[in-house]
Each structure stands twice: as C-alpha cells, then as structure tokens.
NUDRENKE-124839 format. One record per residue (C-alpha): x, y, z. Coordinates in nm, 2 decimals. Example, Ala and Ser with C-alpha at 12.3 -4.5 7.8 and 13.67 -1.06 7.14 Angstrom:
2
SITE / u / v / w
SITE / 1.23 / -0.45 / 0.78
SITE / 1.37 / -0.11 / 0.71
This chain:
282
SITE / u / v / w
SITE / 0.52 / 11.10 / -1.80
SITE / 0.58 / 11.49 / -1.78
SITE / 0.66 / 11.57 / -1.41
SITE / 0.49 / 11.84 / -1.20
SITE / 0.67 / 11.97 / -0.90
SITE / 0.80 / 11.75 / -0.62
SITE / 0.54 / 11.49 / -0.69
SITE / 0.66 / 11.39 / -1.04
SITE / 0.30 / 11.34 / -1.13
SITE / 0.13 / 11.55 / -1.40
SITE / 0.02 / 11.77 / -1.57
SITE / 0.03 / 11.52 / -1.84
SITE / 0.08 / 11.16 / -1.85
SITE / 0.14 / 10.93 / -2.14
SITE / -0.07 / 10.62 / -2.24
SITE / 0.20 / 10.37 / -2.16
SITE / 0.24 / 10.53 / -1.81
SITE / -0.14 / 10.51 / -1.74
SITE / -0.14 / 10.15 / -1.84
SITE / 0.14 / 10.06 / -1.60
SITE / -0.01 / 10.25 / -1.32
SITE / -0.39 / 10.22 / -1.38
SITE / -0.44 / 10.05 / -1.06
SITE / -0.30 / 10.34 / -0.85
SITE / -0.49 / 10.61 / -1.01
SITE / -0.86 / 10.71 / -1.07
SITE / -0.92 / 10.73 / -1.45
SITE / -1.19 / 11.00 / -1.54
SITE / -1.36 / 11.01 / -1.87
SITE / -1.45 / 11.37 / -1.94
SITE / -1.59 / 11.38 / -2.29
SITE / -1.84 / 11.63 / -2.37
SITE / -1.94 / 11.80 / -2.70
SITE / -2.03 / 12.16 / -2.79
SITE / -2.24 / 12.02 / -3.07
SITE / -2.50 / 11.87 / -2.84
SITE / -2.37 / 11.50 / -2.86
SITE / -2.38 / 11.28 / -2.55
SITE / -2.06 / 11.23 / -2.37
SITE / -2.22 / 10.98 / -2.16
SITE / -2.33 / 10.78 / -2.47
SITE / -1.98 / 10.80 / -2.60
SITE / -1.85 / 10.67 / -2.27
SITE / -2.09 / 10.39 / -2.29
SITE / -1.99 / 10.28 / -2.63
SITE / -1.63 / 10.24 / -2.53
SITE / -1.40 / 10.38 / -2.24
SITE / -1.07 / 10.27 / -2.09
SITE / -1.10 / 10.01 / -1.85
SITE / -1.20 / 10.13 / -1.49
SITE / -1.28 / 10.47 / -1.60
SITE / -1.57 / 10.65 / -1.46
SITE / -1.78 / 10.89 / -1.66
SITE / -1.75 / 11.27 / -1.53
SITE / -2.04 / 11.48 / -1.64
SITE / -1.91 / 11.83 / -1.71
SITE / -2.27 / 11.98 / -1.70
SITE / -2.36 / 11.84 / -1.36
SITE / -2.04 / 11.72 / -1.19
SITE / -1.82 / 12.01 / -1.28
SITE / -2.06 / 12.29 / -1.31
SITE / -2.35 / 12.46 / -1.13
SITE / -2.68 / 12.52 / -1.33
SITE / -2.63 / 12.80 / -1.59
SITE / -2.73 / 13.17 / -1.54
SITE / -2.67 / 13.50 / -1.70
SITE / -2.41 / 13.62 / -1.44
SITE / -2.23 / 13.29 / -1.40
SITE / -2.23 / 13.17 / -1.77
SITE / -2.30 / 12.83 / -1.91
SITE / -2.08 / 12.63 / -1.66
SITE / -2.05 / 12.84 / -1.33
SITE / -1.84 / 12.66 / -1.08
SITE / -2.02 / 12.42 / -0.84
SITE / -2.04 / 12.50 / -0.48
SITE / -1.76 / 12.34 / -0.27
SITE / -2.00 / 12.10 / -0.11
SITE / -2.17 / 12.02 / -0.44
SITE / -1.82 / 11.94 / -0.62
SITE / -1.72 / 11.75 / -0.30
SITE / -2.04 / 11.53 / -0.32
SITE / -1.97 / 11.47 / -0.70
SITE / -1.63 / 11.37 / -0.65
SITE / -1.70 / 11.14 / -0.35
SITE / -1.98 / 10.96 / -0.55
SITE / -1.73 / 10.92 / -0.84
SITE / -1.47 / 10.75 / -0.61
SITE / -1.23 / 11.05 / -0.60
SITE / -1.09 / 11.12 / -0.26
SITE / -0.86 / 11.37 / -0.09
SITE / -0.56 / 11.15 / -0.14
SITE / -0.62 / 11.01 / -0.49
SITE / -0.43 / 11.09 / -0.80
SITE / -0.66 / 11.14 / -1.10
SITE / -0.59 / 11.09 / -1.46
SITE / -0.87 / 11.25 / -1.69
SITE / -0.90 / 11.22 / -2.06
SITE / -1.13 / 11.30 / -2.34
SITE / -1.14 / 11.26 / -2.73
SITE / -1.05 / 11.62 / -2.80
SITE / -0.69 / 11.66 / -2.72
SITE / -0.77 / 11.72 / -2.35
SITE / -0.98 / 12.04 / -2.41
SITE / -1.27 / 11.91 / -2.18
SITE / -1.04 / 11.70 / -1.96
SITE / -0.84 / 12.01 / -1.86
SITE / -1.15 / 12.14 / -1.68
SITE / -1.14 / 11.86 / -1.43
SITE / -0.76 / 11.88 / -1.39
SITE / -0.77 / 12.27 / -1.33
SITE / -1.04 / 12.23 / -1.06
SITE / -0.88 / 11.94 / -0.87
SITE / -0.53 / 12.11 / -0.91
SITE / -0.67 / 12.44 / -0.75
SITE / -0.78 / 12.22 / -0.45
SITE / -0.44 / 12.05 / -0.40
SITE / -0.57 / 11.73 / -0.54
SITE / -0.30 / 11.53 / -0.76
SITE / -0.45 / 11.54 / -1.12
SITE / -0.30 / 11.50 / -1.47
SITE / -0.46 / 11.46 / -1.82
SITE / -0.38 / 11.19 / -2.07
SITE / -0.18 / 11.34 / -2.33
SITE / -0.33 / 11.26 / -2.67
SITE / -0.65 / 11.12 / -2.48
SITE / -0.83 / 10.81 / -2.64
SITE / -0.64 / 10.86 / -2.96
SITE / -0.31 / 10.79 / -2.79
SITE / -0.47 / 10.51 / -2.59
SITE / -0.62 / 10.33 / -2.89
SITE / -0.28 / 10.37 / -3.06
SITE / -0.09 / 10.21 / -2.77
SITE / -0.35 / 9.95 / -2.67
SITE / -0.57 / 9.85 / -2.98
SITE / -0.90 / 9.69 / -2.91
SITE / -0.90 / 9.76 / -2.53
SITE / -1.18 / 9.99 / -2.47
SITE / -1.46 / 9.86 / -2.27
SITE / -1.86 / 9.92 / -2.27
SITE / -1.92 / 9.78 / -1.91
SITE / -2.01 / 9.98 / -1.60
SITE / -1.74 / 9.96 / -1.37
SITE / -1.82 / 9.97 / -0.99
SITE / -1.63 / 10.17 / -0.71
SITE / -1.67 / 10.27 / -0.36
SITE / -1.73 / 10.64 / -0.27
SITE / -1.43 / 10.83 / -0.10
SITE / -1.41 / 11.12 / 0.12
SITE / -1.35 / 11.44 / -0.04
SITE / -1.34 / 11.73 / 0.18
SITE / -1.52 / 12.05 / 0.07
SITE / -1.28 / 12.32 / 0.02
SITE / -1.33 / 12.69 / -0.09
SITE / -1.22 / 12.76 / -0.45
SITE / -0.89 / 12.96 / -0.41
SITE / -0.95 / 13.33 / -0.54
SITE / -0.60 / 13.35 / -0.66
SITE / -0.67 / 13.10 / -0.95
SITE / -0.99 / 13.28 / -1.06
SITE / -1.10 / 13.61 / -1.19
SITE / -1.44 / 13.76 / -1.18
SITE / -1.59 / 13.98 / -1.45
SITE / -1.49 / 14.32 / -1.28
SITE / -1.13 / 14.20 / -1.24
SITE / -1.14 / 14.09 / -1.63
SITE / -1.27 / 14.43 / -1.73
SITE / -1.00 / 14.61 / -1.52
SITE / -0.73 / 14.35 / -1.65
SITE / -0.81 / 14.41 / -2.00
SITE / -0.70 / 14.77 / -1.97
SITE / -0.40 / 14.71 / -1.76
SITE / -0.08 / 14.65 / -1.93
SITE / 0.07 / 14.42 / -1.65
SITE / -0.21 / 14.17 / -1.77
SITE / -0.27 / 13.98 / -2.08
SITE / -0.64 / 13.86 / -2.12
SITE / -0.63 / 13.54 / -2.36
SITE / -0.94 / 13.41 / -2.55
SITE / -0.93 / 13.01 / -2.61
SITE / -1.22 / 13.00 / -2.85
SITE / -1.17 / 12.95 / -3.23
SITE / -1.04 / 13.25 / -3.43
SITE / -1.36 / 13.29 / -3.59
SITE / -1.56 / 13.33 / -3.27
SITE / -1.29 / 13.57 / -3.15
SITE / -1.35 / 13.78 / -3.47
SITE / -1.70 / 13.80 / -3.42
SITE / -1.83 / 13.58 / -3.70
SITE / -2.21 / 13.48 / -3.62
SITE / -2.24 / 13.13 / -3.46
SITE / -2.51 / 12.95 / -3.28
SITE / -2.32 / 12.94 / -2.93
SITE / -2.24 / 13.29 / -2.81
SITE / -2.49 / 13.54 / -2.68
SITE / -2.31 / 13.82 / -2.88
SITE / -2.04 / 13.81 / -3.14
SITE / -1.69 / 13.93 / -3.07
SITE / -1.45 / 13.93 / -2.78
SITE / -1.33 / 14.12 / -2.48
SITE / -1.17 / 14.44 / -2.60
SITE / -0.79 / 14.40 / -2.54
SITE / -0.80 / 14.03 / -2.53
SITE / -0.56 / 13.84 / -2.77
SITE / -0.69 / 13.51 / -2.94
SITE / -0.51 / 13.19 / -2.83
SITE / -0.74 / 12.91 / -2.93
SITE / -0.69 / 12.59 / -2.73
SITE / -0.68 / 12.38 / -3.04
SITE / -0.35 / 12.56 / -3.14
SITE / -0.19 / 12.41 / -2.84
SITE / -0.21 / 12.07 / -3.02
SITE / -0.02 / 11.88 / -3.28
SITE / -0.27 / 11.61 / -3.38
SITE / -0.43 / 11.51 / -3.04
SITE / -0.13 / 11.59 / -2.83
SITE / 0.00 / 11.89 / -2.66
SITE / 0.28 / 12.06 / -2.84
SITE / 0.63 / 12.02 / -2.67
SITE / 0.70 / 12.27 / -2.37
SITE / 0.95 / 12.47 / -2.57
SITE / 0.71 / 12.52 / -2.86
SITE / 0.43 / 12.63 / -2.62
SITE / 0.67 / 12.87 / -2.43
SITE / 0.73 / 13.04 / -2.76
SITE / 0.36 / 13.07 / -2.86
SITE / 0.26 / 13.22 / -2.51
SITE / 0.59 / 13.44 / -2.49
SITE / 0.46 / 13.60 / -2.82
SITE / 0.17 / 13.75 / -2.63
SITE / 0.36 / 13.84 / -2.32
SITE / 0.26 / 13.56 / -2.10
SITE / 0.63 / 13.51 / -1.97
SITE / 0.63 / 13.86 / -1.79
SITE / 0.25 / 13.95 / -1.74
SITE / -0.02 / 13.80 / -1.54
SITE / -0.26 / 13.59 / -1.74
SITE / -0.63 / 13.54 / -1.72
SITE / -0.80 / 13.31 / -1.96
SITE / -1.16 / 13.27 / -2.08
SITE / -1.33 / 13.09 / -2.36
SITE / -1.70 / 13.03 / -2.42
SITE / -1.81 / 12.90 / -2.07
SITE / -1.48 / 12.85 / -1.89
SITE / -1.40 / 12.50 / -2.02
SITE / -1.14 / 12.52 / -2.32
SITE / -0.96 / 12.82 / -2.13
SITE / -0.87 / 12.53 / -1.90
SITE / -0.67 / 12.39 / -2.17
SITE / -0.47 / 12.72 / -2.22
SITE / -0.39 / 12.70 / -1.85
SITE / -0.26 / 12.35 / -1.88
SITE / -0.05 / 12.45 / -2.17
SITE / 0.10 / 12.73 / -1.95
SITE / 0.16 / 12.48 / -1.68
SITE / 0.32 / 12.23 / -1.93
SITE / 0.52 / 12.52 / -2.07
SITE / 0.68 / 12.60 / -1.73
SITE / 0.51 / 12.93 / -1.73
SITE / 0.35 / 13.10 / -1.42
SITE / 0.00 / 12.98 / -1.37
SITE / -0.29 / 13.20 / -1.52
SITE / -0.63 / 13.27 / -1.38
SITE / -0.96 / 13.13 / -1.51
SITE / -1.26 / 13.36 / -1.58
SITE / -1.51 / 13.09 / -1.54
SITE / -1.82 / 13.29 / -1.67
SITE / -1.61 / 13.37 / -1.98
SITE / -1.80 / 13.50 / -2.30
SITE / -2.12 / 13.34 / -2.19
SITE / -2.11 / 13.59 / -1.89
SITE / -1.96 / 13.88 / -2.06
SITE / -2.16 / 13.86 / -2.37
SITE / -2.50 / 13.82 / -2.19
SITE / -2.43 / 14.15 / -2.00
SITE / -2.54 / 14.43 / -2.26
SITE / -2.35 / 14.70 / -2.06
SITE / -2.01 / 14.51 / -2.13
SITE / -1.81 / 14.63 / -2.44
SITE / -1.74 / 14.40 / -2.72
SITE / -1.47 / 14.42 / -3.00
SITE / -1.47 / 14.24 / -3.34
SITE / -1.20 / 14.17 / -3.60
C-alpha cells in the first residue's frame, strides 16, 4: 500500500492489501466507457467480491448541460444520497477500481477525498486483481445497508470554474494541463468534443501516460514527468473532456508527492461548447 498522510491509507492500494483488508473497506466498481459500452453490464459479468457498482453518469455527476459539461458535479445533497444508498458512510474507507488503470475510478477518489472521506484507488485495477486472484470474480448481486453520508459543500479550493481557468491559462504562476489523448489536444476531428483543439496555453499531459501497463508509474517518474511542465513550482489546474480522466492526473500528482491541483469539472465539454472561448490547435 502507498501511504497518504497520517492515516497511512491511499491514494493507492495494492491487490494483496485489498484482499487482506476487504472486510474493513467499501469496494467500489467505477467502470465506465467513452465508447458507450455499459459499465454496469461489465460489473454484472464479473466483479470483485462485495463490490458495489458506482454509476459515473448518475452517482458521480449531475445531468449534462452546456455550461457544466457532460459530467457536472452533483449537488452535495444528491451526492450524499447516492453514497448513502451505496453503503458509503462518513467514516468509511473506500477503495475504487476500474479496468482502465484507475482513469475513471479516480473520479470517485477525488470527490471523496475533497470531502475528507478516506479513499484510495486499486493500483492496476482489475488486471492486478486477476493476476493476484485468478478466477475470483463474482457475478452475484451483493447486499449492503445504507449508511449516513453527511451532505457537504464542494470545497472551492479544490475546483476551478471556467473564468478562473481562462485567467490561469494566461498567468505564469499557473499551469493548465489537458488529460485527454494527444490527438484530441492537437485538434484532430473526433466524435466526442464539441470543438476540436485545446485551451490556449494548456499543456498536454494525457492520463494514459501516467501508466505503465495498468499501474501508475513510480512516484519518482511521475515527479519528473510533472516537473517538466512546471507542476512542482506552479499551481495546477487539470481538465479533460468532461472532468473524469483529469482526476487521474490529480491522483498522479498526489502519488508523486506534489501539491494538489484543482479540477476544472466542466473541462473541454464546457469550454468547447462556448463559442466565445478561444481554441488552440497543434
């Protein structure tokens, strides 16, 4: 396990640690696919014993809109209701996983961490679990009791609005990082983005480049990667397509021992939908 602060828990845990501590944590399956495949169907076909499925679209997001993007933050009340229904309480420790190196699981980690709830991501996700425990996935429907999750306001210091991002992109004391694939950053046509390109001044830091296979790079390698764009001595704002994979860059910063960045939740789905916002390419 990789320790985080005084608790010694998170931001990553290994498969062996999770197996030994499964009874004392809540395991959350946060699979989601940009290509439209069903994460719930993937969960139903096989999940870690006791895991409950967390729906990115309904549990971790409000309905999409042009100003908030494809995955706006849910209200504190709606998020609390979702967590309570999933058996995640104020005093729980949560381990989130997916099958994409933590790129979607990091969204739940970031949201819980912002509110002071102990959370971690399973390093390597299902790949690591299968390697350590072959044939152990279940296709049952586990039962759990709802728990009390107190609604709390999203802390503004952990997030950035579109006006702040606009200002930061022209401020040398900030670095704005784009977690999407290089091709989308460059402005190549695709079926996802409302316009093609990136926020002027942003640097390309694809979330997938944080990985070796399905596991996060070692902390020293991540530090070197982020130091190259000035993340060690500048304030970081991360964005992606809709505020999901950017959380993986924020997870990587934490694992590297660098200062926490801020999340632009609306990300490119909000910026690109505003015709008055400038767009850079190449």
